[in-house]
N, C-alpha and C positions, 0 to 999 in steps of 0.2 A: 062705584062712583068714588067714594071713599078712597079706594086702592089709587084708582088715576090722580085722584087730587095728591095724595101724598106723593106720590112717585114726581108729579109735576114740581112740588115745593122741594124735593131733594136735588133735583136737576138744576132749579134756579139758584139753590146755595151753592152748587158745584160750579155752574157757571159763575158766580160771583166770585168764588173763592179763584178761579182762573185767572180773572180779570182784576183782583187785587193786587196791589204793590207789595213785594216781599218786605219783610222786617229786617233790613241788614243789619243794624247795630245789636240788636239780639241776638243775631247769629254770631257775629263776631264775640260777643260777650260768652256765649256757650263755647266757641272754639278756644279762646284765651285761656278760658278756666281749665279746659280739657288739656291744653297743651301746656299750663303752668303745674297743673297737679301730676303730669306725665314727667315733666322737666325736674320737679321737686323731688320726684321719686327716683330718678335716674341719681341726682345729686345726693341724696341720701344713700342710696345702694352704694355709689363711689366712695362717698366718706366711710361709710361701713366697712368697705374691703380696704380702701386705702389709708386709712387711719386705724379703725378699731380692730380690724381682723389682718394687719399687715404681717406680723409674724407668722401667724398660723399660715396664711396662704403661701407666703415665702417658704416656709417648711415643706408646706403639700406638694409645691411645684418642684422644688429641688428632691424632694423623695421619687418623683416622676422623671425627672432629667438631669440632674446634677449627680454624678458619681465620683467617688474615691477611688482612682487607679494606682497601681504600684509602677514606680519606674526602675526598669531592672539594675541590679548592680553585678558587677564580675566579681567572682571568686579570684582570691589572689594566684598568682602564677608559682608554681615550685619550679625551680632552676637547679641545674648541677652547679659545681663550683666554679665553672667556666661562663656561666648565663647561659647555658643551653637549656630549651625548656623541656620539662619533664611532666608538667601536669598543667593544662591551660584551658581557660573556659571559652566556648565559643557560643556566637548568639544563635539560637534556635526560635522556632516558631511554637505556640501553645494554643491549641485549639480547642475553645468551648461552644456550648449550645444551649439555648433555652429549651429544657426537654419537652415542654408543654408543645411549643412551636412545632417541634420535630413529630410529637406523636398526633397532632393534628394532620401530618401528611405522611403517613405509614408508608405509601409508596416510596419514599425518599430514604427510609431507613437502610435499607438493603444496598443502594448504590453508595450511600454516604459510608456505610462499612467499608464496602470492596475499596472505595478510593483510599481510606485510611489504613487498609491491610488490617481490619479487624474482622473477628466473628459476628456475622451479623445477628445471632442470637443471641450471644453475650450482650452485644449494643442494646437490643430490644429488652433485655432484662435488667440493663443499667437504667434504661430510659424509664421503664416501669417504677424503678425503686426511686427516682428523683422526679416522679410526674407531678407532685406536689411543689417541687422546687422551681426556680427561676435561673438555675444556672448548673451546668454540669461540664467537666471535663471531658473532650472527645478522646485527644491524645496529647501528652505533653512531650514536649522538646522533639520534634518531627523534623525531617526534611522539607527542604522548598517544593520537591515533587508533589509530595503529599499533600502542603497546602494548597498548591495550585488545582490539585486534583478534587479536592473536597470544595473549594469555593466554587467551581464547575457546578458541580451536584448542588450546592446550597443556590446559586442562580437560576438553574433549571427548574429546580422545585418550588422556588420562593421562598425559602425557610427562612424564617425570622430569627433574631437571637443569636446569630452566628459570631464569634468573635474571635480574633488573633491576637495573640500577644506575645511580646518578647520575653524570652527567657535564656538562661545560658546554661549549656551542657558541659560536662567535665570529659576534657580529652586527654589520653594519655599517649603520648608518640612513641616512648619506649615499650609499649605493650607488658608482655610477661616479665621482660628483663627488668624492669624496675616495680613490678607490682607489689612483692612483699614488703617493700621498703615505703612506698607511696601510699599503698592502700587503696582507697576508692570512696565516693560519696554517694548518697542516695539520691532518690528523686527530686528531694528539695535541696540538694547541693550540700548536704551535712555530712562531715567526714565520719566514715564508719570503721576504717582500719587505716592503721600504720601512720605516716605524718599525716595524712588528710585528718586522721582524729586527734592526733597529739596536739597539732596545731590549728584544730578547727577554729579557735577565737580568733587568732590571729588573722587566718586566710579567710574567714567568713565575711560574705559581703553583707551590707544591710540595705535592702531595697528603698529607694525614696518614695515619696507619697505626691500626686498630684490631684486637683480637683477639676474635673471635665465637665462640659454640659454635652449629653448624647441625646441621638434621636430614637425613635420607636424601635428601631432596629438595633440597638445597641452602639452604633456608629458613633465616634467622638467627632462633635460639631466644632466644638470650642474650647480651648483650654483656659480654665479661669486662673488659677494659681499653683504654683507650686509650694506644697504643705512641708516637704522634708526632701533635703537633697540626698540624692543616694550615695553611699559609701562603699567603695571597692575595696575588697580586702588586700590585706598587706602581702606584698611579694616575699617568697621566702629562698634563700640561697643555701643550698645543701652543700655538705662537704665531699659529697659522691663526686667521681669522676666519670662521666658518661662513658668514655672511653674504656676505663679499666672495669667497669660495671659489666660492660657487653663482653667483655673478654672472660671475665670471672665466670658469669653466666654462661657462657658458651662452652667453655672447658668442663665447668662443673656437670653440665647437662650431658655432655658427650662422655665423661667418666661414668656417671650413673647409668646411662645407656649401655655403654660398653661391658660395665661389670654387672649389670642386671641387678641394679640396687635397688632398695626402696626409696630412698631419697639422697639429700646431702645438702653440705652448708659449705659456703666459702666466705671469708672476710679478711680484707685487707686493711690495715692501719698505717697511718703516718706517725712514727714514734716520737717526733718532736712535738706534735701538739695534739695528739691523741684522736685526729679526725679520722673517720670512717671513709674510705676512700671507695671500696667495694664492699657489698653484701649480697650475696646470691643463695638463693635457696631453691630446692628441687624436691617435689614437683611443683609448678608454677600454674599461673591461670591468667587469662585477659581480662584486665580491668575495664576496658573497653566494652566487652560483651555482657548481655544480660547475666544476672547472678543465677547460674545453674550448675558452677562447680561445687565439689565436696567441700566441707571446712577444712579439711586436711589440707587441702590445696591452697588456701589462704592463710595457712599457717606461717609466719616468718620463722623459719626454724633456728636461723641465726641466733635470735632471741629469745625465743621461747623453748626450744627443744633441749632437753638435759639428758647427758650422758657420761658414762664413767671414762675420765681422761686418759686410763692406762697409763703407760710409759711415757707419755709427755710430760708428767710431773717431775719425772726422775730429775732434771736437769735443777729444778727448783730444790729439792732435797740436796741434791749435792752443793748447790749454792748455801743453802742454811748451815750443812755442815761445815763447809769451809769458813763461812763468816764466823763460826762458833770455834774454830780452830780444831776441828775435830778430825778433819783430814786434809790433804790438799792434793792438787792435781796426781802427784805420784806415788801416792799411799797404795801400799801393797794391800788388795783385797783377795782372799782364797775363797773362791766359788765352787771348787771341788767338792763333792763328787756330780756336780750339777743340781743339787738338792740340797733344801734346808728343813729339819724338822723344826717346826713351831707349835708345840704342845701338841696336839693329836693331830696338826695338818701339815701338811709339807707344801715347801715354796719351791716351784720347779724353774730351770731353765730349759730351752730348747736343747742345748749341748751343755757338756761339761767342758767349760771354759778355762777350768784350772785358776791358776794364778794370775790376776788382772792386777791393775791399779786403778785408781778412781777415774781416770780419763777412758779407760777401755770397758769399765762398768758400763758408760755410756753408750760407748761404740758398739758395744755388743748387746747392749740393752738387756744386761743381766739382772735378772729378779733377785738372784740370791745375793749379787753383790751390792745391790741398792739396800736390801732388806739388813744386811750387815752393817752398812753405813748408819741407817735409820736408828738401828736399836743402840748406837753408842750415843744418839739423843733422846732427852727426856720427851714422852710423849706430848706434853702440854708445848715443847718447843716447835714439834712437827705440825700441831695444830695451829700454833702462832704462825707459822710460815704460811699456811693455805690462808688464815684469816686476813693475814697483811696484804696479801696479793688480791684480795677480793671474792675468794669463794665462800659459798654459802651466804651471800649478800647480794643485796641489789646492785646492778652496776652502776659504779661512779659515772654521774654526767657533769658535764662542764658548767660550772654557775647554776643558774635556775633553769637550766634547760629541761624541757619536758621529759619524761621518761618515755621510752617506746612502749607504746600498748602490749601487754601481756607478757613483758619481760620476765624471766625467771630468775630466781634468786640460788638456785642450785640448792645442794643438800652438803653439810658439813656437819658431821656428829661431834658432839662436846667428846674431849679427850677423857673425861673422868669416867665415861663409859666404855671406854676401849677395853676389848681384851686383849691378849697378846697377840693374838693372830690378826685382828683388826689394826694393831699397830702395824704389824708388818706388811699386809696387804695396802693400807694407806699410803706406803711408801710408793708402790708401783702403781698407784692410780686408781684401784678399786676402794668401793666402800664410801666415794662421794661422788656427787654430781655437779656438773658445770655445764653451762653453755657455751656455744662457740666464740661468741663475743668476751663471756668471762676468761676463758682460756687465753684468747688474743691479748686481752687486757694483761694478763699475768705474763705473758711474754713480753708485754710493751716495757716491764720491769727489767728483764733481762737486756733487752735491746737498749733502754734507756739510761743505762748505767747506774740501774738501781733504784729509780724514779717511779713510781706509780702514777701516772697522769690519768685524769678523768676521761673518758671518749665522748665523743661529740657528733652528732649526725650534719651540724649546721658548720659551714665555712668559718673558720677560725684563724686569724693570722698569728695568734699566740696560742698555747695550751690553757688549761685551768691550772689551778691550786694543785701542786705536785707534793706527794708524799716520798721520803726518803725511807725505802725498805731495806736496801742492802748497800754496801760501799760499791764505788766505782771498780776498784781494783779486783774485787770478787768477780763483778759482774765480766770484766775482761777476761779474766781466766776462765769462768764457766763458758763464754761464748768459744774461747778458743778449744775447748774440750768437746763442744758441741759441733765444731767444724768437722770432728772426725767422724760424726755420724753421717756427713754427707762426702765420706771419703770412700775410696775403692774397698776399704775394710769395714764400713759403717754399713747401717741397714737403710740408709736414704741416700744411695747413690743416683737416683733417678730425680733428686729435688736439686741437683747440681745446676748451675746458670754460667753460661760461658762467660769468661771474662771477670767474675765477680767470687768472691768466698762467701760462702752461704754456710750458717749456723742452724741446727734444726734438731729436732726429735721426732722419730716415728711414734705411733700408738696403736696398738691393735688389740681391743677389748671385746671379751665376752659379752654378749647381750644378756640382761636377767628377764626371767620369765616368772609367773606365777609361782613356780615351784623350782626356782633358782637358776642359775647359768643355764642358757641353751646351746646345745652342741651345734655348731655350723651356721651359728648366728652372731657375726661380728660387727662392730664400727671400727673402721679404719680411718685413722689420724694422723697427720702431720703437720706439724706446727714449726716454723722458722722465721728467718730475718736476714736482710741482706741490706749492703754489704756488711760481712761479719766485722770488718774492722772499725766501722762506724755506722750502725744500722740506721738506716732510712725507714724501712718498711718492714713491718711484722704481718704475717700470713697465717692463717690457720684453715685447714681444710678437713672436712669430716664426710666420709662415705657411709652412709647407714646400711647394712646389711648387705655388702655385695655378694652377688649370687653365684660368681664364676670360680672359677679355681683359685684365682687370686684373691686375697682378701687382706693381706699385710698392708698396714699405713705405707711402707717402702714403696709398694707396688702400685697401690691403688690411689693413693691421695698425694704423694709426692710428685708424680707428674703434673698435675693440676698446680701445684704450687710453684714449679719451676716455668712452666709456659707464662702465667700471669705475673710472677715477680720478675721475669726478664722483661717483660712489656713495660710494667711499671718504672724499673729502672732507666730503660731508654726513653720513655717518655719524658722523664723527670729530670733527664740529663744528669744522672748521678754516675761519676766517674768509676771506672772498674778500680779495683783495688788489688787483684792478683791476678792477671791474664794468664800467666803460664799455668797456675795450680788449676784453675778453671778447665782449660784445655786438656790438661791430664785427666781430670775426672770423667768428662765426656767420652774421652778416648777408650776408658775401660768397657767391661762387659757390663748388662744391663741388669742382669740378676745380682742381688745384694749377695754378700758373703754371710753365710750362716741364714739363718731364720729370722727376718725383720719381727720387730716387735712394735 
């Protein structure tokens, strides 16, 4: 009874609640209070983030979306004296990836490696090495076809963090012809050898910087600002003539191959300015290919390799003797019986030339004759001669020009330590070492009326500060004597150039080994100038260890000189100075009289 009564009362209260009118003001008050509290919380939160945490949140946002990217800059162009490009930078693509994203899709690794011509195993190892990083280079400086193939793989497997940046790649149109002079750059476009290294600061480009907004896939959405403008490298105009360099390289390579030689060098100088018009070395290498050649192939032998100049120094000794009044072109010199006893040693000629004059000492390249002339001068005077023409010291460059990397200084012993026999051998080019460039510079003194001009690899309208070594009259007399070397009676008939008078000297020196001079190993040299009446060009050719039957300078090196010099004279419109004499020279027999030195 009591339970039923209680149920009845609850039902009545419930019915009364259902029929009672709602208290809307109270509800509105509660709702307004709730909304006010929520709105206040939002305002407080916004105030906190927009005012109190502005710098922090801005920084955090930039870390996730704002990046600084490089603006590529072009390395300076290297050109020949006529503005023909020898080293240029072309735009290429560099590919990068987020290694973490790629590791999450292992099935994409092998296709991506194949598209970029990479070893899949090697790529996997690199990804593992960079797995904690957010950036890794895939390949740098690739061809457009590889970029397209890689992008296709990335789209297919939905790989995140793939990036393509523009860089510049160095290209050398002349290939191995200019390789030793130009050198090359590394993957970061920094000079490593040759001109690229010597003038790296001038040629080097400084990339710019920009600030961008990028999305989660690393793609640029918007460029915010440029932080630093890119600075392209300065262009460089060399003294080299592309046409003459090609010809010198071709003829030198042909001679080295024909005579089975170890190597060779050739350099052509402009007498008036000291400009290097051609500088070729063998063997060579391709600067456009990946670095796989031997270090010896990259060596610019014109500037670095030392050799004993042999008989090519005899005109200099004759000039010093004439300058000091010891001899004149007609002075008699008895070379009989074909040898000369100097202490316990003998100086020999190939033949007994008997009574000669100073001119025919050069014509026949008599060692006995030149020693007798040199012994009439104090040894200090002979040392002074070599020192004044630049032997035993760094090559003199024009102004503040950068020296060529690795340039050799040669070796010239001090005269105070010379023995009697050393005094003799130094007169015909043994006992000292020079580079091809040093010898060419010294012959520039003979060609330039006694003035030593600094050499240059940059185009110059005027030569650098010159130093007088000999009087003009002595030089004219010596050049006339040297013309007989390229006569039918001389040792360098093959150096003749049709239409021009040529003055020069051959040299054939034995190579020294660990235990002295080695039989059968020679260095064949010819140094000369043309036209002899007023020389415009000087050229030196050296063939290292010719392996055939011919190894004399007049047979091996002189023909290279003749072919290159002929083209140089014609290209530069140098007027012939003695057509009749040159025709007579070329009409004679090929083999020189006697044995060339």
